[in-house]
N, CA, C, O and the ligand as a Tripos MOL2 file, in Angstrom:
@<TRIPOS>MOLECULE
protein
  281   279    71     0     0
PROTEIN
NO_CHARGES

@<TRIPOS>ATOM
      1 N          15.4590 -193.3070 -108.8920 N.3       1 MET1
      2 CA         16.5590 -192.7490 -109.6850 C.3       1 MET1
      3 C          16.0310 -192.2740 -111.0380 C.2       1 MET1
      4 O          15.3930 -193.0360 -111.7650 O.2       1 MET1
      5 N          16.2910 -191.0520 -111.3600 N.am      2 VAL2
      6 CA         15.8030 -190.4920 -112.6260 C.3       2 VAL2
      7 C          16.9860 -190.2840 -113.5570 C.2       2 VAL2
      8 O          17.9710 -189.6410 -113.1930 O.2       2 VAL2
      9 N          16.8820 -190.8260 -114.7450 N.am      3 SER3
     10 CA         17.9820 -190.7000 -115.6910 C.3       3 SER3
     11 C          17.6500 -189.6570 -116.7580 C.2       3 SER3
     12 O          16.4800 -189.4110 -117.0520 O.2       3 SER3
     13 N          18.6650 -189.0590 -117.3250 N.am      4 GLY4
     14 CA         18.4590 -188.0860 -118.3850 C.3       4 GLY4
     15 C          17.6540 -186.8940 -117.9020 C.2       4 GLY4
     16 O          17.8960 -186.3650 -116.8180 O.2       4 GLY4
     17 N          16.7120 -186.4860 -118.7020 N.am      5 GLU5
     18 CA         15.9120 -185.3200 -118.3680 C.3       5 GLU5
     19 C          14.6660 -185.6920 -117.5730 C.2       5 GLU5
     20 O          13.8310 -184.8420 -117.2630 O.2       5 GLU5
     21 N          14.5620 -186.9600 -117.2530 N.am      6 GLY6
     22 CA         13.4020 -187.3840 -116.4790 C.3       6 GLY6
     23 C          12.1700 -187.6010 -117.3210 C.2       6 GLY6
     24 O          11.0720 -187.7540 -116.7850 O.2       6 GLY6
     25 N          12.3270 -187.6170 -118.6170 N.am      7 ILE7
     26 CA         11.1750 -187.8400 -119.4830 C.3       7 ILE7
     27 C          10.9950 -189.3370 -119.6770 C.2       7 ILE7
     28 O          11.8780 -190.0180 -120.1990 O.2       7 ILE7
     29 N           9.8510 -189.8350 -119.2540 N.am      8 ARG8
     30 CA          9.5780 -191.2580 -119.4490 C.3       8 ARG8
     31 C           9.0470 -191.4510 -120.8540 C.2       8 ARG8
     32 O           8.4480 -190.5570 -121.4520 O.2       8 ARG8
     33 N           9.2870 -192.6440 -121.3570 N.am      9 ARG9
     34 CA          8.8430 -192.9150 -122.7170 C.3       9 ARG9
     35 C           8.0470 -194.2070 -122.7700 C.2       9 ARG9
     36 O           8.2520 -195.1200 -121.9700 O.2       9 ARG9
     37 N           7.1480 -194.2620 -123.7190 N.am     10 CYS10
     38 CA          6.3680 -195.4600 -123.9540 C.3      10 CYS10
     39 C           7.3270 -196.6110 -124.2410 C.2      10 CYS10
     40 O           8.2170 -196.4850 -125.0820 O.2      10 CYS10
     41 N           7.1490 -197.7240 -123.5470 N.am     11 VAL11
     42 CA          8.0700 -198.8410 -123.6980 C.3      11 VAL11
     43 C           7.9070 -199.5220 -125.0560 C.2      11 VAL11
     44 O           8.7540 -200.3190 -125.4580 O.2      11 VAL11
     45 N           6.8230 -199.2090 -125.7570 N.am     12 VAL12
     46 CA          6.5700 -199.8580 -127.0480 C.3      12 VAL12
     47 C           7.0350 -198.9770 -128.2020 C.2      12 VAL12
     48 O           7.8310 -199.4180 -129.0300 O.2      12 VAL12
     49 N           6.5560 -197.7520 -128.2670 N.am     13 CYS13
     50 CA          6.8620 -196.9020 -129.4140 C.3      13 CYS13
     51 C           7.7800 -195.7350 -129.0310 C.2      13 CYS13
     52 O           8.1300 -194.9130 -129.8770 O.2      13 CYS13
     53 N           8.1640 -195.6700 -127.7540 N.am     14 HIS14
     54 CA          9.1180 -194.6600 -127.2650 C.3      14 HIS14
     55 C           8.6120 -193.2310 -127.4120 C.2      14 HIS14
     56 O           9.4090 -192.2930 -127.4470 O.2      14 HIS14
     57 N           7.3220 -193.0580 -127.4980 N.am     15 ALA15
     58 CA          6.7710 -191.7140 -127.4740 C.3      15 ALA15
     59 C           6.9070 -191.1570 -126.0630 C.2      15 ALA15
     60 O           6.7110 -191.8980 -125.0990 O.2      15 ALA15
     61 N           7.2290 -189.9060 -125.9120 N.am     16 PRO16
     62 CA          7.3740 -189.3180 -124.5760 C.3      16 PRO16
     63 C           6.0610 -189.3500 -123.8110 C.2      16 PRO16
     64 O           4.9980 -189.0370 -124.3480 O.2      16 PRO16
     65 N           6.1630 -189.7390 -122.5360 N.am     17 LEU17
     66 CA          4.9670 -189.7920 -121.6920 C.3      17 LEU17
     67 C           4.9710 -188.5640 -120.7970 C.2      17 LEU17
     68 O           5.5520 -188.5750 -119.7120 O.2      17 LEU17
     69 N           4.3350 -187.5380 -121.2470 N.am     18 GLU18
     70 CA          4.3160 -186.2940 -120.4890 C.3      18 GLU18
     71 C           2.9220 -186.0320 -119.9400 C.2      18 GLU18
     72 O           1.9180 -186.2960 -120.6020 O.2      18 GLU18
     73 N           2.8770 -185.5180 -118.7360 N.am     19 GLY19
     74 CA          1.5930 -185.2000 -118.1440 C.3      19 GLY19
     75 C           1.1750 -186.2020 -117.0890 C.2      19 GLY19
     76 O           1.6530 -187.3360 -117.0740 O.2      19 GLY19
     77 N           0.2950 -185.7880 -116.2170 N.am     20 GLU20
     78 CA         -0.1110 -186.6390 -115.1000 C.3      20 GLU20
     79 C          -0.8740 -187.8760 -115.5610 C.2      20 GLU20
     80 O          -0.8800 -188.8950 -114.8700 O.2      20 GLU20
     81 N          -1.4970 -187.7960 -116.6880 N.am     21 ARG21
     82 CA         -2.3000 -188.9440 -117.1210 C.3      21 ARG21
     83 C          -1.4230 -190.1670 -117.3970 C.2      21 ARG21
     84 O          -1.9130 -191.2950 -117.4560 O.2      21 ARG21
     85 N          -0.1090 -189.9250 -117.5670 N.am     22 TYR22
     86 CA          0.7890 -191.0460 -117.8060 C.3      22 TYR22
     87 C           1.5740 -191.4360 -116.5530 C.2      22 TYR22
     88 O           2.4840 -192.2620 -116.6100 O.2      22 TYR22
     89 N           1.2130 -190.8370 -115.4370 N.am     23 ALA23
     90 CA          1.9830 -191.0540 -114.2100 C.3      23 ALA23
     91 C           2.0010 -192.5200 -113.8000 C.2      23 ALA23
     92 O           2.9760 -192.9910 -113.2150 O.2      23 ALA23
     93 N           0.9430 -193.2310 -114.0990 N.am     24 ARG24
     94 CA          0.8480 -194.6150 -113.6230 C.3      24 ARG24
     95 C           0.8900 -195.6210 -114.7480 C.2      24 ARG24
     96 O           0.5060 -196.7750 -114.5550 O.2      24 ARG24
     97 N           1.3380 -195.2220 -115.9000 N.am     25 THR25
     98 CA          1.4130 -196.1670 -117.0080 C.3      25 THR25
     99 C           2.7290 -196.0240 -117.7370 C.2      25 THR25
    100 O           3.3480 -194.9600 -117.7090 O.2      25 THR25
    101 N           3.1520 -197.0720 -118.3790 N.am     26 SER26
    102 CA          4.3740 -197.0270 -119.1720 C.3      26 SER26
    103 C           4.0520 -197.0290 -120.6500 C.2      26 SER26
    104 O           4.9290 -197.2130 -121.4940 O.2      26 SER26
    105 N           2.7750 -196.8200 -120.9510 N.am     27 PHE27
    106 CA          2.3470 -196.8610 -122.3440 C.3      27 PHE27
    107 C           1.6680 -195.5570 -122.7170 C.2      27 PHE27
    108 O           1.0260 -194.9310 -121.8730 O.2      27 PHE27
    109 N           1.8000 -195.1340 -123.9840 N.am     28 CYS28
    110 CA          1.2080 -193.8800 -124.4170 C.3      28 CYS28
    111 C          -0.2600 -194.0740 -124.7570 C.2      28 CYS28
    112 O          -1.0170 -193.1060 -124.8380 O.2      28 CYS28
    113 N          -0.6640 -195.3280 -124.9550 N.am     29 SER29
    114 CA         -2.0480 -195.5680 -125.3610 C.3      29 SER29
    115 C          -2.4280 -197.0100 -125.0690 C.2      29 SER29
    116 O          -1.5750 -197.8570 -124.8050 O.2      29 SER29
    117 N          -3.7230 -197.2660 -125.1220 N.am     30 ASN30
    118 CA         -4.1700 -198.6440 -124.9290 C.3      30 ASN30
    119 C          -3.6140 -199.5720 -125.9990 C.2      30 ASN30
    120 O          -3.3800 -200.7560 -125.7570 O.2      30 ASN30
    121 N          -3.4090 -199.0210 -127.1720 N.am     31 ARG31
    122 CA         -2.8920 -199.8240 -128.2600 C.3      31 ARG31
    123 C          -1.5040 -200.3610 -127.8990 C.2      31 ARG31
    124 O          -1.2280 -201.5500 -128.0570 O.2      31 ARG31
    125 N          -0.6380 -199.4710 -127.4130 N.am     32 CYS32
    126 CA          0.6980 -199.9070 -127.0480 C.3      32 CYS32
    127 C           0.6430 -200.8690 -125.8640 C.2      32 CYS32
    128 O           1.4300 -201.8120 -125.7910 O.2      32 CYS32
    129 N          -0.2670 -200.6360 -124.9550 N.am     33 ARG33
    130 CA         -0.4180 -201.5540 -123.8340 C.3      33 ARG33
    131 C          -0.7100 -202.9650 -124.3290 C.2      33 ARG33
    132 O          -0.1420 -203.9440 -123.8460 O.2      33 ARG33
    133 N          -1.6070 -203.0410 -125.2980 N.am     34 LYS34
    134 CA         -1.9590 -204.3600 -125.8390 C.3      34 LYS34
    135 C          -0.7990 -204.9830 -126.6000 C.2      34 LYS34
    136 O          -0.5790 -206.1920 -126.5300 O.2      34 LYS34
    137 N          -0.0590 -204.1540 -127.3240 N.am     35 ILE35
    138 CA          1.1000 -204.6690 -128.0560 C.3      35 ILE35
    139 C           2.1040 -205.2760 -127.0890 C.2      35 ILE35
    140 O           2.6320 -206.3630 -127.3260 O.2      35 ILE35
    141 N           2.3640 -204.5640 -125.9950 N.am     36 ASP36
    142 CA          3.3200 -205.0610 -125.0180 C.3      36 ASP36
    143 C           2.8170 -206.3480 -124.3730 C.2      36 ASP36
    144 O           3.5800 -207.2900 -124.1620 O.2      36 ASP36
    145 N           1.5370 -206.3740 -124.0660 N.am     37 LEU37
    146 CA          0.9550 -207.5710 -123.4650 C.3      37 LEU37
    147 C           1.1130 -208.7630 -124.4060 C.2      37 LEU37
    148 O           1.4700 -209.8590 -123.9730 O.2      37 LEU37
    149 N           0.8480 -208.5450 -125.6880 N.am     38 ALA38
    150 CA          0.9800 -209.6120 -126.6700 C.3      38 ALA38
    151 C           2.4210 -210.1080 -126.7340 C.2      38 ALA38
    152 O           2.6700 -211.3070 -126.8560 O.2      38 ALA38
    153 N           3.3700 -209.1710 -126.6490 N.am     39 ARG39
    154 CA          4.7730 -209.5860 -126.6580 C.3      39 ARG39
    155 C           5.0730 -210.4890 -125.4760 C.2      39 ARG39
    156 O           5.7130 -211.5320 -125.6100 O.2      39 ARG39
    157 N           4.5940 -210.0620 -124.3140 N.am     40 TRP40
    158 CA          4.8430 -210.8640 -123.1190 C.3      40 TRP40
    159 C           4.2580 -212.2560 -123.2620 C.2      40 TRP40
    160 O           4.9000 -213.2390 -122.8900 O.2      40 TRP40
    161 N           3.0610 -212.3530 -123.7900 N.am     41 LEU41
    162 CA          2.4300 -213.6610 -123.9410 C.3      41 LEU41
    163 C           3.2360 -214.5240 -124.8980 C.2      41 LEU41
    164 O           3.4240 -215.7160 -124.6530 O.2      41 LEU41
    165 N           3.7110 -213.9340 -125.9830 N.am     42 ASN42
    166 CA          4.5260 -214.7000 -126.9260 C.3      42 ASN42
    167 C           5.7980 -215.1850 -126.2670 C.2      42 ASN42
    168 O           6.1740 -216.3470 -126.4200 O.2      42 ASN42
    169 N           6.4630 -214.3090 -125.5370 N.am     43 GLU43
    170 CA          7.6920 -214.6860 -124.8360 C.3      43 GLU43
    171 C           7.4320 -215.8490 -123.8910 C.2      43 GLU43
    172 O           8.2060 -216.8040 -123.8170 O.2      43 GLU43
    173 N           6.3170 -215.7420 -123.1680 N.am     44 GLU44
    174 CA          6.0150 -216.7580 -122.1740 C.3      44 GLU44
    175 C           5.8300 -218.1180 -122.8350 C.2      44 GLU44
    176 O           6.3330 -219.1310 -122.3470 O.2      44 GLU44
    177 N           5.1110 -218.1300 -123.9370 N.am     45 TYR45
    178 CA          4.9150 -219.3950 -124.6360 C.3      45 TYR45
    179 C           6.2450 -219.9680 -125.0960 C.2      45 TYR45
    180 O           6.4950 -221.1680 -124.9770 O.2      45 TYR45
    181 N           7.1030 -219.0870 -125.6260 N.am     46 ARG46
    182 CA          8.3860 -219.5550 -126.1380 C.3      46 ARG46
    183 C           9.2250 -220.1440 -125.0060 C.2      46 ARG46
    184 O           9.8230 -221.2100 -125.1550 O.2      46 ARG46
    185 N           9.2620 -219.4470 -123.8830 N.am     47 ILE47
    186 CA         10.0600 -219.9250 -122.7530 C.3      47 ILE47
    187 C           9.5470 -221.2720 -122.2680 C.2      47 ILE47
    188 O          10.3320 -222.1570 -121.9280 O.2      47 ILE47
    189 N           8.2490 -221.4230 -122.2370 N.am     48 ARG48
    190 CA          7.6980 -222.6960 -121.7680 C.3      48 ARG48
    191 C           8.0920 -223.8300 -122.7050 C.2      48 ARG48
    192 O           8.4700 -224.9110 -122.2560 O.2      48 ARG48
    193 N           8.0000 -223.5780 -124.0120 N.am     49 GLU49
    194 CA          8.3490 -224.6330 -124.9570 C.3      49 GLU49
    195 C           9.8000 -225.0430 -124.8250 C.2      49 GLU49
    196 O          10.1120 -226.2330 -124.7810 O.2      49 GLU49
    197 N          10.6930 -224.0600 -124.7600 N.am     50 GLU50
    198 CA         12.1130 -224.3730 -124.6480 C.3      50 GLU50
    199 C          12.4230 -225.0000 -123.2990 C.2      50 GLU50
    200 O          13.2710 -225.8860 -123.1990 O.2      50 GLU50
    201 N          11.7410 -224.5430 -122.2760 N.am     51 GLY51
    202 CA         12.0360 -224.9850 -120.9180 C.3      51 GLY51
    203 C          11.7810 -226.4700 -120.6980 C.2      51 GLY51
    204 O          12.3750 -227.0710 -119.8030 O.2      51 GLY51
    205 N          10.9050 -227.0700 -121.5000 N.am     52 GLU52
    206 CA         10.5910 -228.4700 -121.2630 C.3      52 GLU52
    207 C          11.7720 -229.3720 -121.5700 C.2      52 GLU52
    208 O          11.9580 -230.3960 -120.9120 O.2      52 GLU52
    209 N          12.5640 -229.0100 -122.5510 N.am     53 ASN53
    210 CA         13.7190 -229.8260 -122.9010 C.3      53 ASN53
    211 C          14.9760 -229.4040 -122.1520 C.2      53 ASN53
    212 O          15.8980 -230.2010 -121.9740 O.2      53 ASN53
    213 N          15.0080 -228.1700 -121.7230 N.am     54 ALA54
    214 CA         16.2220 -227.6420 -121.1150 C.3      54 ALA54
    215 C          16.2510 -227.9150 -119.6240 C.2      54 ALA54
    216 O          15.9650 -227.0330 -118.8140 O.2      54 ALA54
    217 N          16.5930 -229.1230 -119.2740 N.am     55 THR55
    218 CA         16.7680 -229.4400 -117.8570 C.3      55 THR55
    219 C          18.1800 -229.0770 -117.4350 C.2      55 THR55
    220 O          19.1380 -229.3230 -118.1670 O.2      55 THR55
    221 N          18.3010 -228.5050 -116.2780 N.am     56 GLU56
    222 CA         19.6100 -228.0220 -115.8500 C.3      56 GLU56
    223 C          20.4260 -229.1520 -115.2330 C.2      56 GLU56
    224 O          20.4450 -229.3310 -114.0150 O.2      56 GLU56
    225 N          21.0860 -229.8960 -116.0780 N.am     57 SER57
    226 CA         21.9180 -231.0040 -115.5850 C.3      57 SER57
    227 C          23.3860 -230.6390 -115.6480 C.2      57 SER57
    228 O          24.2530 -231.5120 -115.6360 O.2      57 SER57
    229 N          23.6630 -229.3500 -115.7160 N.am     58 ASP58
    230 CA         25.0580 -228.9130 -115.8070 C.3      58 ASP58
    231 C          25.7800 -229.0490 -114.4680 C.2      58 ASP58
    232 O          27.0010 -228.9080 -114.4070 O.2      58 ASP58
    233 N          25.0550 -229.3130 -113.4290 N.am     59 GLU59
    234 CA         25.6880 -229.3770 -112.1100 C.3      59 GLU59
    235 C          26.6280 -230.5630 -112.0020 C.2      59 GLU59
    236 O          27.4980 -230.5830 -111.1310 O.2      59 GLU59
    237 N          26.4720 -231.5370 -112.8580 N.am     60 GLU60
    238 CA         27.3920 -232.6800 -112.8390 C.3      60 GLU60
    239 C          28.8130 -232.2420 -113.0890 C.2      60 GLU60
    240 O          29.7480 -232.8360 -112.5520 O.2      60 GLU60
    241 N          28.9940 -231.2210 -113.8890 N.am     61 ALA61
    242 CA         30.3230 -230.7790 -114.2820 C.3      61 ALA61
    243 C          30.9340 -229.8180 -113.2650 C.2      61 ALA61
    244 O          32.0080 -229.2630 -113.5000 O.2      61 ALA61
    245 N          30.2630 -229.6240 -112.1560 N.am     62 SER62
    246 CA         30.7590 -228.6390 -111.1920 C.3      62 SER62
    247 C          31.5610 -229.2940 -110.0810 C.2      62 SER62
    248 O          31.5600 -228.8220 -108.9450 O.2      62 SER62
    249 N          32.2540 -230.3950 -110.4130 N.am     63 GLY63
    250 CA         33.0370 -231.0980 -109.4000 C.3      63 GLY63
    251 C          34.4330 -230.5400 -109.2340 C.2      63 GLY63
    252 O          35.2950 -231.2180 -108.6740 O.2      63 GLY63
    253 N          34.6800 -229.3640 -109.6880 N.am     64 PHE64
    254 CA         36.0040 -228.7470 -109.5610 C.3      64 PHE64
    255 C          36.3980 -228.5690 -108.1000 C.2      64 PHE64
    256 O          35.5500 -228.3080 -107.2470 O.2      64 PHE64
    257 N          37.6650 -228.7090 -107.8240 N.am     65 GLY65
    258 CA         38.1360 -228.4130 -106.4760 C.3      65 GLY65
    259 C          38.1800 -229.6380 -105.5790 C.2      65 GLY65
    260 O          38.8020 -229.6130 -104.5170 O.2      65 GLY65
    261 N          37.5240 -230.7060 -106.0030 N.am     66 GLN66
    262 CA         37.5200 -231.9000 -105.1520 C.3      66 GLN66
    263 C          38.4250 -232.9640 -105.7560 C.2      66 GLN66
    264 O          38.3080 -233.2660 -106.9440 O.2      66 GLN66
    265 N          39.3270 -233.5400 -104.9640 N.am     67 GLY67
    266 CA         40.2520 -234.5580 -105.4450 C.3      67 GLY67
    267 C          41.2400 -233.9920 -106.4230 C.2      67 GLY67
    268 O          41.7170 -234.7090 -107.3030 O.2      67 GLY67
    269 N          41.5570 -232.7440 -106.2970 N.am     68 ASP68
    270 CA         42.4410 -232.0830 -107.2400 C.3      68 ASP68
    271 C          43.6800 -231.5310 -106.5310 C.2      68 ASP68
    272 O          44.2660 -230.5380 -106.9620 O.2      68 ASP68
    273 N          44.0720 -232.2020 -105.4200 N.am     69 GLU69
    274 CA         45.1400 -231.6270 -104.5800 C.3      69 GLU69
    275 C          46.4800 -232.2920 -104.7980 C.2      69 GLU69
    276 O          47.3470 -232.1530 -103.9350 O.2      69 GLU69
    277 N          46.7090 -232.9850 -105.8550 N.am     70 GLN70
    278 CA         47.9720 -233.6960 -106.0700 C.3      70 GLN70
    279 C          49.1430 -232.7480 -106.2660 C.2      70 GLN70
    280 O          50.2740 -233.1950 -106.4580 O.2      70 GLN70
    281 ZN          3.3190 -196.0450 -127.4470 Zn       71 ZN71
@<TRIPOS>BOND
     1     1     2 1
     2     2     3 1
     3     3     4 2
     4     3     5 am
     5     5     6 1
     6     6     7 1
     7     7     8 2
     8     7     9 am
     9     9    10 1
    10    10    11 1
    11    11    12 2
    12    11    13 am
    13    13    14 1
    14    14    15 1
    15    15    16 2
    16    15    17 am
    17    17    18 1
    18    18    19 1
    19    19    20 2
    20    19    21 am
    21    21    22 1
    22    22    23 1
    23    23    24 2
    24    23    25 am
    25    25    26 1
    26    26    27 1
    27    27    28 2
    28    27    29 am
    29    29    30 1
    30    30    31 1
    31    31    32 2
    32    31    33 am
    33    33    34 1
    34    34    35 1
    35    35    36 2
    36    35    37 am
    37    37    38 1
    38    38    39 1
    39    39    40 2
    40    39    41 am
    41    41    42 1
    42    42    43 1
    43    43    44 2
    44    43    45 am
    45    45    46 1
    46    46    47 1
    47    47    48 2
    48    47    49 am
    49    49    50 1
    50    50    51 1
    51    51    52 2
    52    51    53 am
    53    53    54 1
    54    54    55 1
    55    55    56 2
    56    55    57 am
    57    57    58 1
    58    58    59 1
    59    59    60 2
    60    59    61 am
    61    61    62 1
    62    62    63 1
    63    63    64 2
    64    63    65 am
    65    65    66 1
    66    66    67 1
    67    67    68 2
    68    67    69 am
    69    69    70 1
    70    70    71 1
    71    71    72 2
    72    71    73 am
    73    73    74 1
    74    74    75 1
    75    75    76 2
    76    75    77 am
    77    77    78 1
    78    78    79 1
    79    79    80 2
    80    79    81 am
    81    81    82 1
    82    82    83 1
    83    83    84 2
    84    83    85 am
    85    85    86 1
    86    86    87 1
    87    87    88 2
    88    87    89 am
    89    89    90 1
    90    90    91 1
    91    91    92 2
    92    91    93 am
    93    93    94 1
    94    94    95 1
    95    95    96 2
    96    95    97 am
    97    97    98 1
    98    98    99 1
    99    99   100 2
   100    99   101 am
   101   101   102 1
   102   102   103 1
   103   103   104 2
   104   103   105 am
   105   105   106 1
   106   106   107 1
   107   107   108 2
   108   107   109 am
   109   109   110 1
   110   110   111 1
   111   111   112 2
   112   111   113 am
   113   113   114 1
   114   114   115 1
   115   115   116 2
   116   115   117 am
   117   117   118 1
   118   118   119 1
   119   119   120 2
   120   119   121 am
   121   121   122 1
   122   122   123 1
   123   123   124 2
   124   123   125 am
   125   125   126 1
   126   126   127 1
   127   127   128 2
   128   127   129 am
   129   129   130 1
   130   130   131 1
   131   131   132 2
   132   131   133 am
   133   133   134 1
   134   134   135 1
   135   135   136 2
   136   135   137 am
   137   137   138 1
   138   138   139 1
   139   139   140 2
   140   139   141 am
   141   141   142 1
   142   142   143 1
   143   143   144 2
   144   143   145 am
   145   145   146 1
   146   146   147 1
   147   147   148 2
   148   147   149 am
   149   149   150 1
   150   150   151 1
   151   151   152 2
   152   151   153 am
   153   153   154 1
   154   154   155 1
   155   155   156 2
   156   155   157 am
   157   157   158 1
   158   158   159 1
   159   159   160 2
   160   159   161 am
   161   161   162 1
   162   162   163 1
   163   163   164 2
   164   163   165 am
   165   165   166 1
   166   166   167 1
   167   167   168 2
   168   167   169 am
   169   169   170 1
   170   170   171 1
   171   171   172 2
   172   171   173 am
   173   173   174 1
   174   174   175 1
   175   175   176 2
   176   175   177 am
   177   177   178 1
   178   178   179 1
   179   179   180 2
   180   179   181 am
   181   181   182 1
   182   182   183 1
   183   183   184 2
   184   183   185 am
   185   185   186 1
   186   186   187 1
   187   187   188 2
   188   187   189 am
   189   189   190 1
   190   190   191 1
   191   191   192 2
   192   191   193 am
   193   193   194 1
   194   194   195 1
   195   195   196 2
   196   195   197 am
   197   197   198 1
   198   198   199 1
   199   199   200 2
   200   199   201 am
   201   201   202 1
   202   202   203 1
   203   203   204 2
   204   203   205 am
   205   205   206 1
   206   206   207 1
   207   207   208 2
   208   207   209 am
   209   209   210 1
   210   210   211 1
   211   211   212 2
   212   211   213 am
   213   213   214 1
   214   214   215 1
   215   215   216 2
   216   215   217 am
   217   217   218 1
   218   218   219 1
   219   219   220 2
   220   219   221 am
   221   221   222 1
   222   222   223 1
   223   223   224 2
   224   223   225 am
   225   225   226 1
   226   226   227 1
   227   227   228 2
   228   227   229 am
   229   229   230 1
   230   230   231 1
   231   231   232 2
   232   231   233 am
   233   233   234 1
   234   234   235 1
   235   235   236 2
   236   235   237 am
   237   237   238 1
   238   238   239 1
   239   239   240 2
   240   239   241 am
   241   241   242 1
   242   242   243 1
   243   243   244 2
   244   243   245 am
   245   245   246 1
   246   246   247 1
   247   247   248 2
   248   247   249 am
   249   249   250 1
   250   250   251 1
   251   251   252 2
   252   251   253 am
   253   253   254 1
   254   254   255 1
   255   255   256 2
   256   255   257 am
   257   257   258 1
   258   258   259 1
   259   259   260 2
   260   259   261 am
   261   261   262 1
   262   262   263 1
   263   263   264 2
   264   263   265 am
   265   265   266 1
   266   266   267 1
   267   267   268 2
   268   267   269 am
   269   269   270 1
   270   270   271 1
   271   271   272 2
   272   271   273 am
   273   273   274 1
   274   274   275 1
   275   275   276 2
   276   275   277 am
   277   277   278 1
   278   278   279 1
   279   279   280 2
@<TRIPOS>SUBSTRUCTURE
     1 MET1         2 RESIDUE 1 A MET
     2 VAL2         6 RESIDUE 1 A VAL
     3 SER3        10 RESIDUE 1 A SER
     4 GLY4        14 RESIDUE 1 A GLY
     5 GLU5        18 RESIDUE 1 A GLU
     6 GLY6        22 RESIDUE 1 A GLY
     7 ILE7        26 RESIDUE 1 A ILE
     8 ARG8        30 RESIDUE 1 A ARG
     9 ARG9        34 RESIDUE 1 A ARG
    10 CYS10       38 RESIDUE 1 A CYS
    11 VAL11       42 RESIDUE 1 A VAL
    12 VAL12       46 RESIDUE 1 A VAL
    13 CYS13       50 RESIDUE 1 A CYS
    14 HIS14       54 RESIDUE 1 A HIS
    15 ALA15       58 RESIDUE 1 A ALA
    16 PRO16       62 RESIDUE 1 A PRO
    17 LEU17       66 RESIDUE 1 A LEU
    18 GLU18       70 RESIDUE 1 A GLU
    19 GLY19       74 RESIDUE 1 A GLY
    20 GLU20       78 RESIDUE 1 A GLU
    21 ARG21       82 RESIDUE 1 A ARG
    22 TYR22       86 RESIDUE 1 A TYR
    23 ALA23       90 RESIDUE 1 A ALA
    24 ARG24       94 RESIDUE 1 A ARG
    25 THR25       98 RESIDUE 1 A THR
    26 SER26      102 RESIDUE 1 A SER
    27 PHE27      106 RESIDUE 1 A PHE
    28 CYS28      110 RESIDUE 1 A CYS
    29 SER29      114 RESIDUE 1 A SER
    30 ASN30      118 RESIDUE 1 A ASN
    31 ARG31      122 RESIDUE 1 A ARG
    32 CYS32      126 RESIDUE 1 A CYS
    33 ARG33      130 RESIDUE 1 A ARG
    34 LYS34      134 RESIDUE 1 A LYS
    35 ILE35      138 RESIDUE 1 A ILE
    36 ASP36      142 RESIDUE 1 A ASP
    37 LEU37      146 RESIDUE 1 A LEU
    38 ALA38      150 RESIDUE 1 A ALA
    39 ARG39      154 RESIDUE 1 A ARG
    40 TRP40      158 RESIDUE 1 A TRP
    41 LEU41      162 RESIDUE 1 A LEU
    42 ASN42      166 RESIDUE 1 A ASN
    43 GLU43      170 RESIDUE 1 A GLU
    44 GLU44      174 RESIDUE 1 A GLU
    45 TYR45      178 RESIDUE 1 A TYR
    46 ARG46      182 RESIDUE 1 A ARG
    47 ILE47      186 RESIDUE 1 A ILE
    48 ARG48      190 RESIDUE 1 A ARG
    49 GLU49      194 RESIDUE 1 A GLU
    50 GLU50      198 RESIDUE 1 A GLU
    51 GLY51      202 RESIDUE 1 A GLY
    52 GLU52      206 RESIDUE 1 A GLU
    53 ASN53      210 RESIDUE 1 A ASN
    54 ALA54      214 RESIDUE 1 A ALA
    55 THR55      218 RESIDUE 1 A THR
    56 GLU56      222 RESIDUE 1 A GLU
    57 SER57      226 RESIDUE 1 A SER
    58 ASP58      230 RESIDUE 1 A ASP
    59 GLU59      234 RESIDUE 1 A GLU
    60 GLU60      238 RESIDUE 1 A GLU
    61 ALA61      242 RESIDUE 1 A ALA
    62 SER62      246 RESIDUE 1 A SER
    63 GLY63      250 RESIDUE 1 A GLY
    64 PHE64      254 RESIDUE 1 A PHE
    65 GLY65      258 RESIDUE 1 A GLY
    66 GLN66      262 RESIDUE 1 A GLN
    67 GLY67      266 RESIDUE 1 A GLY
    68 ASP68      270 RESIDUE 1 A ASP
    69 GLU69      274 RESIDUE 1 A GLU
    70 GLN70      278 RESIDUE 1 A GLN
    71 ZN71       281 GROUP 0 **** ****
């Protein structure tokens, strides 16, 4: 599915990616590629840190519908 005019843009700096040399990349340059990679690594670290404390124990509260037929 192609949206708009079909012009792809660098996911980091939003520069237009025109030409065949960008056919297989979402970045306008190696610099932007590295920036995006660094972002992903930071996100991953953050998710791991938060994830250790965030255990999904919300299922206890999902007892709706049972014993509620009075
Ligand atoms: Zn870029």
